[in-house]
C-alpha positions as CSV (number, residue, x, y, z in Angstrom):
1,X,16.3,45.8,16.6
2,X,15.9,44.3,20.0
3,X,13.1,42.2,21.5
4,X,11.7,43.8,24.6
5,X,8.7,44.6,26.8
6,X,7.2,47.6,25.1
7,X,4.6,50.3,25.8
8,X,3.3,51.8,29.0
9,X,1.7,49.9,31.9
10,X,-1.6,49.4,30.1
11,X,-0.1,48.4,26.8
12,X,2.9,46.4,28.1
13,X,3.7,43.4,26.0
14,X,6.4,41.2,24.5
15,X,7.7,42.5,21.1
16,X,9.8,40.7,18.6
17,X,12.9,42.2,16.9
18,X,11.0,42.7,13.6
19,X,9.1,46.0,13.5
20,X,6.7,44.8,10.8
21,X,5.8,41.7,12.8
22,X,5.2,43.8,15.9
23,X,2.6,45.9,14.1
24,X,0.4,42.9,13.5
25,X,0.9,41.0,16.8
26,X,0.4,44.2,18.9
27,X,2.6,42.9,21.7
28,X,2.0,39.7,23.6
29,X,0.4,40.5,26.9
30,X,0.3,38.7,30.2
31,X,-2.2,35.9,30.0
32,X,-2.0,35.6,26.2
33,X,-1.9,32.1,24.6
34,X,-0.3,32.3,21.2
35,X,-0.5,29.4,18.8
36,X,2.2,29.2,16.1
37,X,1.7,26.8,13.2
38,X,3.0,26.0,9.7
39,X,3.7,23.1,7.4
40,X,6.7,20.9,8.2
41,X,10.1,22.4,7.4
42,X,8.8,26.0,7.2
43,X,10.7,27.2,10.3
44,X,8.3,27.2,13.2
45,X,10.9,26.2,15.8
46,X,13.5,28.6,14.2
47,X,11.0,31.4,14.3
48,X,10.2,31.0,18.0
49,X,13.9,30.4,18.9
50,X,14.9,33.5,17.0
51,X,12.3,35.5,19.1
52,X,13.6,33.8,22.3
53,X,17.2,34.7,21.4
54,X,16.4,38.3,21.1
55,X,14.3,38.3,24.3
56,X,17.0,36.9,26.5
57,X,19.6,39.3,25.0
58,X,17.3,42.0,26.2
59,X,17.4,40.3,29.7
60,X,13.8,39.0,29.5
61,X,13.8,35.5,31.3
62,X,12.5,33.0,28.8
63,X,11.9,29.2,28.8
64,X,12.1,27.2,25.6
65,X,10.5,23.8,26.3
66,X,11.0,21.5,23.4
67,X,9.9,17.9,23.1
68,X,11.3,17.4,19.6
69,X,14.9,18.7,19.9
70,X,17.5,18.3,22.6
71,X,18.9,21.6,24.1
72,X,22.3,20.8,22.5
73,X,20.7,21.2,19.0
74,X,18.8,24.3,20.0
75,X,22.0,25.8,21.3
76,X,23.7,25.1,18.0
77,X,20.9,26.9,16.2
78,X,21.2,29.8,18.7
79,X,24.9,30.1,17.9
80,X,24.3,30.0,14.2
81,X,21.7,32.8,14.5
82,X,23.7,34.9,16.9
83,X,27.0,34.9,14.9
84,X,25.3,34.3,11.5
85,X,27.5,31.4,10.6
86,X,26.5,28.0,9.3
87,X,29.3,25.9,10.9
88,X,30.3,27.2,14.4
89,X,34.0,26.9,15.2
90,X,35.4,26.0,18.7
91,X,35.9,29.7,19.3
92,X,32.3,30.5,18.4
93,X,31.1,27.8,20.9
94,X,33.4,29.2,23.6
95,X,32.1,32.8,23.0
96,X,28.5,31.5,23.1
97,X,29.2,29.7,26.3
98,X,30.3,32.9,27.9
99,X,27.2,34.6,26.6
100,X,24.8,31.9,27.6
101,X,26.1,31.9,31.1
102,X,25.0,35.5,31.4
103,X,21.6,35.6,29.7
104,X,18.3,34.4,31.3
105,X,17.7,31.5,28.9
106,X,16.3,28.2,30.1
107,X,15.6,25.0,28.2
108,X,13.1,22.3,29.0
109,X,13.3,18.8,27.5
110,X,12.1,15.3,28.2
111,X,12.2,12.5,25.6
112,X,9.8,10.4,27.6
113,X,6.0,10.6,27.1
114,X,4.8,13.6,29.2
115,X,1.4,14.2,30.7
116,X,-0.1,17.7,30.2
117,X,-0.3,18.3,34.0
118,X,3.3,17.4,34.5
119,X,4.5,19.8,31.8
120,X,2.3,22.6,33.2
121,X,3.7,21.9,36.7
122,X,7.3,22.2,35.5
123,X,6.5,25.5,33.7
124,X,4.8,26.8,36.8
125,X,7.7,26.0,39.0
126,X,10.2,27.5,36.4
127,X,8.2,30.7,36.4
128,X,8.3,30.9,40.2
129,X,12.0,30.0,40.5
130,X,13.4,32.0,37.6
131,X,10.9,34.8,37.2
132,X,10.1,33.9,33.6
133,X,8.4,36.5,31.5
134,X,7.8,34.4,28.4
135,X,7.5,30.6,27.6
136,X,7.6,28.7,24.4
137,X,6.4,25.1,24.2
138,X,7.2,22.9,21.2
139,X,5.1,21.0,20.3
140,X,1.4,20.6,21.3
141,X,0.6,17.6,19.2
142,X,3.6,15.6,20.4
143,X,2.3,16.1,24.0
144,X,-1.2,14.9,23.1
145,X,-0.6,11.6,21.3
146,X,-2.5,8.4,22.0
147,X,-6.2,7.8,22.5
148,X,-8.8,10.5,22.7
149,X,-6.6,13.1,21.0
150,X,-9.4,15.6,20.7
151,X,-10.0,15.5,24.4
152,X,-6.3,15.6,25.3
153,X,-5.7,18.6,23.0
154,X,-8.7,20.5,24.4
155,X,-7.4,20.0,27.9
156,X,-3.9,20.9,27.0
157,X,-4.9,24.2,25.2
158,X,-7.1,25.2,28.1
159,X,-4.3,24.2,30.6
160,X,-1.8,26.4,28.8
161,X,-4.3,29.3,28.6
162,X,-5.1,29.1,32.3
163,X,-1.4,28.8,33.2
164,X,-0.7,32.0,31.2
165,X,-3.4,33.8,33.1
166,X,-2.2,32.4,36.5
167,X,1.4,33.2,35.9
168,X,0.6,36.5,34.2
169,X,2.9,35.9,31.3
170,X,2.3,35.2,27.6
171,X,2.8,31.6,26.5
172,X,3.5,30.6,22.8
173,X,2.7,27.0,21.8
174,X,3.8,25.4,18.5
175,X,1.1,23.2,16.9
176,X,1.2,20.9,13.9
177,X,-1.1,21.1,10.8
178,X,-3.2,18.2,9.5
179,X,-2.5,16.6,6.2
180,X,-4.1,18.5,3.4
181,X,-5.4,17.2,0.1
182,X,-4.1,20.4,-1.7
183,X,-0.6,19.8,-0.4
184,X,1.7,22.8,0.4
185,X,0.7,25.2,-2.4
186,X,-2.0,27.0,-0.5
187,X,-1.6,29.1,2.6
188,X,-2.9,27.4,5.8
189,X,-5.9,28.6,7.7
190,X,-6.9,28.0,11.3
191,X,-9.0,25.0,10.2
192,X,-5.8,23.3,8.9
193,X,-4.4,22.8,12.4
194,X,-4.9,19.2,13.6
195,X,-8.1,19.0,15.7
196,X,-8.4,22.8,15.4
197,X,-11.8,23.5,17.1
198,X,-10.5,23.7,20.7
199,X,-7.2,25.3,19.7
200,X,-8.8,28.1,17.7
201,X,-11.4,28.9,20.3
202,X,-9.1,29.1,23.3
203,X,-6.0,30.8,21.9
204,X,-5.8,34.6,21.9
205,X,-3.7,34.7,18.7
206,X,-2.8,32.3,16.0
207,X,0.2,32.9,13.8
208,X,0.6,31.0,10.5
209,X,3.9,30.9,8.7
210,X,4.0,30.0,4.9
211,X,6.7,29.5,2.4
212,X,6.2,28.6,-1.2
213,X,7.6,25.4,-2.7
214,X,10.3,25.9,-5.3
215,X,10.8,23.6,-8.2
216,X,14.2,21.8,-7.8
217,X,16.6,22.1,-10.7
218,X,16.8,19.0,-12.8
219,X,20.6,18.6,-12.2
220,X,20.0,18.6,-8.5
221,X,17.4,15.9,-8.7
222,X,19.6,13.9,-11.0
223,X,22.5,13.9,-8.5
224,X,20.2,13.6,-5.4
225,X,21.2,17.0,-4.1
226,X,17.8,18.7,-3.7
227,X,16.8,19.1,0.0
228,X,13.6,20.0,1.6
229,X,15.0,23.4,2.7
230,X,16.3,24.1,-0.7
231,X,12.9,23.4,-2.2
232,X,11.2,26.2,-0.2
233,X,11.3,29.9,-1.0
234,X,13.0,31.9,1.8
235,X,10.4,34.6,1.6
236,X,8.1,33.8,4.5
237,X,4.5,35.0,4.9
238,X,3.7,35.7,8.6
239,X,-0.1,35.8,9.1
240,X,-2.0,36.6,12.3
241,X,-5.1,34.5,11.5
242,X,-6.9,34.9,14.8
243,X,-6.5,37.8,17.2
244,X,-8.7,38.3,20.2
245,X,-7.8,41.9,20.7
246,X,-6.9,43.2,17.3
247,X,-7.4,42.9,13.5
248,X,-4.3,40.8,12.9
249,X,-2.8,41.0,9.4
250,X,0.2,39.7,7.5
251,X,3.7,40.6,6.6
252,X,6.9,39.1,5.2
253,X,10.2,37.9,6.6
254,X,13.3,36.3,4.9
255,X,14.3,32.9,6.2
256,X,18.0,32.4,6.4
257,X,18.2,28.6,6.9
258,X,22.0,28.4,7.0
259,X,22.0,30.9,9.9
260,X,18.8,29.6,11.7
261,X,17.2,33.1,11.7
262,X,14.6,35.3,10.0
263,X,15.4,38.8,8.7
264,X,13.1,41.7,8.2
265,X,12.9,42.7,4.5
266,X,13.5,46.2,3.4
267,X,10.3,48.1,2.9
268,X,10.7,48.4,-0.8
269,X,11.1,44.6,-1.1
270,X,8.1,44.0,1.0
271,X,6.0,46.4,-1.2
272,X,7.3,44.7,-4.3
273,X,6.6,41.2,-3.1
274,X,3.2,42.2,-1.7
275,X,2.4,43.6,-5.2
276,X,2.9,40.2,-6.6
277,X,0.2,38.9,-4.3
278,X,1.6,37.2,-1.2
279,X,-1.9,36.2,-0.3
280,X,-2.2,34.3,-3.6
281,X,0.9,32.1,-3.0
């Protein structure tokens, strides 16, 4: 499956490489602001980078602007996903270099504190210079730290929305959840996003990812081998919580952490897992 611009002129939109996900997002249209959120270590960045990888392989110019991770680390994840290997060899890196020189993939990064307007100006110039059709920004809350966080977030969300409309492209922004008293056992809702009122009201679509916690084996705990990734189930619920132009919905993907990618489950597996009550995780 390939990620592409799908539909006719009136229904044109960005599609992912997962058919089941496409059915609930209905294609991201020019001007759309998409918020992606999940609990830590669920795979938010991997999810959006996987979509980005498929987009650029379909020759759709895409910018991945990440404040948390340097481009070198993102490229490693790109290589892992593309060649489905955990530890890239020198040959894999060389092959990826040839590939990356051809595809319209662009990275943005700055480890210094950024003002919202500066980030928006960089994206605006990148759209003009490279003809971008899709932008991912990771992450919103890192951009809006400091005093008056509510006000900063409201301005940032509105700024991203207006920029998406101005540039006539969809923009996806990764946002962080607030700490919850019930921990990680229950699926998030829109209200679980930090300072969620402005985010929820101004975005066109909110996507929530959820993976169940798994109990670590006693021998792993004893020898200190249990990791955060190992303690989460790879079956991932993808829920469209808010959708300005459609009903939303939910579906399932399989998270392959070693390969930094998500896979679509076979229909029979999806039906079996849904029968167990994905919504009751």
